[in-house]
C-alpha positions as CSV (number, residue, x, y, z in Angstrom):
1,M,-3.3,-76.5,-17.2
2,E,-3.8,-72.7,-16.7
3,S,-2.4,-72.7,-13.0
4,L,0.8,-74.1,-14.7
5,F,0.8,-71.1,-17.2
6,H,0.1,-68.7,-14.3
7,V,3.4,-70.3,-12.4
8,A,5.4,-69.8,-15.6
9,V,4.3,-66.0,-16.0
10,L,5.3,-65.7,-12.2
11,A,8.2,-67.3,-12.7
12,F,9.5,-65.1,-15.7
13,E,8.6,-62.1,-13.9
14,V,10.4,-62.9,-10.7
15,L,13.5,-64.0,-12.8
16,G,13.5,-60.7,-14.9
17,T,13.1,-58.8,-11.9
18,I,16.1,-60.5,-10.3
19,A,18.2,-60.1,-13.1
20,M,17.5,-56.6,-13.5
21,L,18.1,-56.1,-9.6
22,A,21.1,-58.5,-9.6
23,G,22.7,-56.4,-12.7
24,V,23.5,-53.5,-9.9
25,P,25.6,-55.2,-7.6
26,I,27.4,-57.2,-10.4
27,A,28.2,-54.0,-12.4
28,A,29.5,-52.6,-9.0
29,V,31.5,-55.1,-8.5
30,L,32.8,-55.4,-12.2
31,A,33.5,-51.8,-12.2
32,V,35.6,-51.5,-9.2
33,V,37.9,-54.6,-10.4
34,H,38.2,-53.1,-13.7
35,W,39.0,-49.5,-12.4
36,R,41.3,-51.1,-10.3
37,R,42.8,-53.4,-12.6
38,E,43.1,-50.3,-15.4
39,R,43.9,-47.5,-12.8
40,S,40.9,-45.7,-15.4
41,A,37.9,-44.4,-13.8
42,L,36.4,-44.2,-17.5
43,A,37.2,-47.7,-17.9
44,G,35.3,-48.7,-14.7
45,F,32.5,-46.5,-15.4
46,Q,32.1,-47.9,-19.3
47,T,32.4,-51.5,-17.4
48,A,29.5,-50.7,-15.1
49,R,27.5,-49.3,-17.8
50,R,27.9,-52.2,-20.1
51,A,27.2,-54.5,-17.3
52,L,24.2,-52.8,-16.0
53,G,22.8,-52.6,-19.1
54,L,23.2,-56.4,-19.9
55,G,21.4,-57.0,-16.8
56,I,18.6,-54.8,-17.8
57,L,18.3,-56.3,-21.4
58,L,18.2,-59.8,-19.8
59,G,15.6,-58.8,-17.5
60,L,13.6,-57.3,-20.4
61,E,13.8,-60.5,-22.4
62,L,12.7,-62.3,-19.6
63,L,9.7,-60.0,-19.0
64,V,9.0,-60.2,-22.7
65,A,8.5,-64.2,-22.3
66,A,6.1,-63.9,-19.3
67,D,3.8,-61.7,-21.1
68,I,3.9,-64.2,-23.9
69,V,3.1,-66.9,-21.8
70,K,0.3,-64.7,-20.4
71,T,-1.2,-63.9,-23.4
72,L,-1.2,-68.1,-24.0
73,I,-3.9,-67.9,-20.9
74,A,-6.4,-66.0,-22.4
75,P,-5.6,-65.4,-25.9
76,G,-8.4,-62.6,-26.8
77,F,-7.9,-59.7,-29.5
78,E,-7.2,-57.2,-27.1
79,D,-4.6,-59.5,-25.0
80,V,-2.9,-60.0,-28.1
81,A,-2.9,-56.2,-29.1
82,V,-1.7,-55.2,-25.5
83,L,1.1,-58.1,-26.1
84,G,2.3,-56.3,-29.1
85,I,2.2,-52.9,-27.9
86,I,4.5,-54.3,-24.7
87,V,6.5,-56.3,-27.0
88,L,7.2,-53.3,-29.4
89,I,8.0,-51.0,-26.3
90,R,10.4,-53.6,-24.9
91,T,12.2,-54.1,-28.2
92,V,12.6,-50.4,-29.0
93,L,14.1,-50.2,-25.3
94,S,16.4,-53.3,-26.0
95,F,17.6,-51.9,-29.3
96,S,18.6,-48.5,-27.7
97,L,20.3,-50.3,-25.0
98,Q,22.2,-52.7,-27.2
99,I,23.5,-49.3,-29.2
100,E,24.2,-47.7,-26.0
101,I,26.3,-50.8,-25.0
102,E,28.0,-51.5,-28.1
103,G,28.4,-47.8,-29.2
104,V,27.4,-48.6,-32.6
105,L,24.2,-49.3,-34.9
106,P,23.9,-53.0,-35.4
107,W,23.9,-52.6,-39.2
108,R,27.1,-50.4,-39.0
109,R,29.2,-53.1,-36.6
110,A,30.0,-55.0,-39.7
111,L,31.4,-52.2,-41.7
112,L,33.5,-50.9,-38.7
113,T,35.0,-54.5,-38.6
114,T,38.3,-55.0,-40.7
115,A,39.1,-58.2,-42.3
116,P,42.4,-58.5,-40.0
117,Q,40.2,-58.3,-37.1
118,L,37.8,-61.0,-38.4
119,I,40.9,-63.3,-39.1
120,A,42.2,-62.4,-35.6
121,R,39.0,-63.5,-34.0
122,A,38.6,-66.9,-35.9
123,V,42.3,-67.7,-35.4
124,G,41.9,-66.6,-31.8
125,A,38.7,-68.9,-31.3
126,G,40.1,-71.6,-33.2
127,A,43.5,-71.6,-30.9
128,A,41.4,-71.4,-27.7
129,T,39.2,-74.4,-28.7
130,A,42.4,-76.3,-29.8
131,A,43.9,-75.4,-26.7
132,Q,40.8,-76.5,-24.8
133,R,40.9,-79.7,-26.8
134,G,44.5,-80.3,-25.9
135,G,44.1,-79.6,-22.3
136,A,41.3,-82.0,-22.2
137,E,43.1,-85.0,-24.0
138,S,46.1,-84.3,-21.4
139,D,44.0,-85.0,-18.4
């Protein structure tokens, strides 16, 4: 059973690293596409920054999962304390990246969304769902 945990840890660590490394070329491609479509270098830069941040966030989440599984292998007090510190550091990093990506504190996001925006999102989501159902029925 312990060898299965070691394989899981390795898999999470590899996937986390791949997610962060793959974020770079994906962000670059998305930035170029957005830049060419919008004819704005700023739009391309913001797209690259957002996409790269999301790749890093995904990688951090996978690395936290690896640390959690690693602690299950040898659950001593010292291991749990180290895990707690690692999770705390990665949580602060994730939180900071999320603020950078969205440009607003999470608890301020709701205050910046107006009622018409909420209704438009709800109607848009409902219309998209209805369109998908209608397309599926006509097939």
